[in-house]
N, C-alpha and C positions, 0 to 999 in steps of 0.2 A: 332711517330715522334721522331727522334733522338734528344737528348738534345744538344742544341747549346749554349755555354757559353754566357751569357749576352742577349740572344735573346729569352729566355724562360720565360714565365710569372710564377711567384711563386704561383699564386692563382690557375690557371687552369692547370699548368704544361705542357703547349703546347707552340708552337711558338707564339710570341706576335702579336696581331692583333689590329691596331689602337693605337700604343704605346703612353702611358702617363707616364711622369716621375714626381715623387713626389719631394717635396722640399728636402727630405733626400737623393735623388739620385737613389732610387729604381725604376725600370721600370715594368710596368704592361700593360695588355690589357686594353683599354679604358673601355670596358664593365665590366670587372672584378673589376677594382678599383672603378668605379662609383657605382656599386652595393654594394661594400664593405663599402665605406665611408658613405653610407646612414645609415648603422647600427652602425658603429664605426668610431670615428673621428681620428683614428690612422693608421699608415702604418702597413700592415700585416707582414712586414719583421722585422722592428726595433721598432715598437710601438711609433714612434714619432708622435706628433699631426700634422696632415696634412689637416684637414678638411677646415680650413680657407685659405689655400694656393692654388694658382692656379696650376693645374696639367698641365705641359708643354707637348705639342705634340712633338714627335720626328720622323720627316720624315726620318732621317738617319737610325734609327732602322727599321722603316717600309720598307724602300727601301732595307735594308740588308736582312730582312726576305724574301722579294719578290725575290731578287737575288738568295738566297739559294734554295728556292723551284723551281724556274725556272731552275736553274742549275741542281738540282736533276732530274727534268723532262727530261732535255736534256741528262742526263746520264742514262736514262731508268727507273727512278722511278716516273712514272706519278701518282701513287697512292697518294703520299704525296702532289703533286701539286693539284690534284682534291680535296683532303681534305681541303687544304688551300683555294682554290676557294670557296668551300662550306661554310667555316667559314667566309670568306670575305662577302659573300652574306648575311649570317645571321647577321653579324655585321652591314651591310648597312641597313637591315630591322630594327634592334634594334635602330640605329641612327634615322631613319625615324619615328619610333613610339614614340620617345622621343622629337620630335620637333613640335612646333606649326605651323600649316599651315596658317590658317586664323582665326581671332577672331573678335568679335564685342563687343562694350561696354555692360557690364552686364554679359559677359561670365565668368564662373568660371574656373580657371586654377591652376596648381601647380607652386609655385614660391619659389626659394631658397633665403633666406635672406642673409645678409652679414656675418652671423655666420655659413653659410652652413647648415641651418636647413630648410627642405622643409615644406612649409605651403600652405594652401589653400588661394587663392587670387581671387579678382574680377578685371576684366579689366574695368577701369573707363573711359578711353579715348584711342582712336587709332588715332595716328597722321601719316598720309600718306605723304611721301615725294618722290620726283622724284629721288633723288640721293642715298637714303639709303633704308633699309628695314623699315617696319612700326615700329614706336616707341610707346610703350604701357605705359600708366600711370596706375599703379596697386595699389590696396589697399589690404593689408594683412588682412584676416578675423579675427576679434577679437582684432585687434591691433589699437593703437592710430593712427590717420591720419598723425601725424608727421613722421611716418615711410613709408608712401606712396612713391613710386619712379617711375622713368621713366626707362624702360628697352627695348632694341631692341628685336623684336619678335624672332630673330634667336639666342638669347643669350642661353648659356648652363644653365642659371639659370631659364629658363621657360620650362614647359612641359605641356602636356595635363592633365586635371584633373584626379587624381587617379593614375598616373604613379608612383609617389613617396609617396603621402600622404595616399594611401590606405594600406600601410604596418603597 
């Protein structure tokens, strides 16, 4: 894949898939930066501490990448388009494997605390609502109960048991 200034992930060196922008302004693939900050709390480009900061999604970069690969396909380079489609499918599978589907009280899960450290947690309560996704009351294993918290089931801070804590 040809290097496209500003649209290439510095971690995988390929076009960005599921763009996330760190607080320092550097752009990465969602999967690349998520896996990276599990191990280190800093930006792989500038070493600024980014673990506690929210990674912003950039639909503009995602749409730009899509426009480029579709444009190249229309110009006769369908190989790059097929490669991008394959990477998008793998990204969707990765996203799906990192989200909770359904949980019951007593289930063990991975939960990311407010310092962006992944811990094992127990679902204490599931609150079902008609307007929103399920709200979970979780307890971090080995922690004082004062740190228990409510988190929506579709939060990026929750994952199936072992996705992050088995590392």
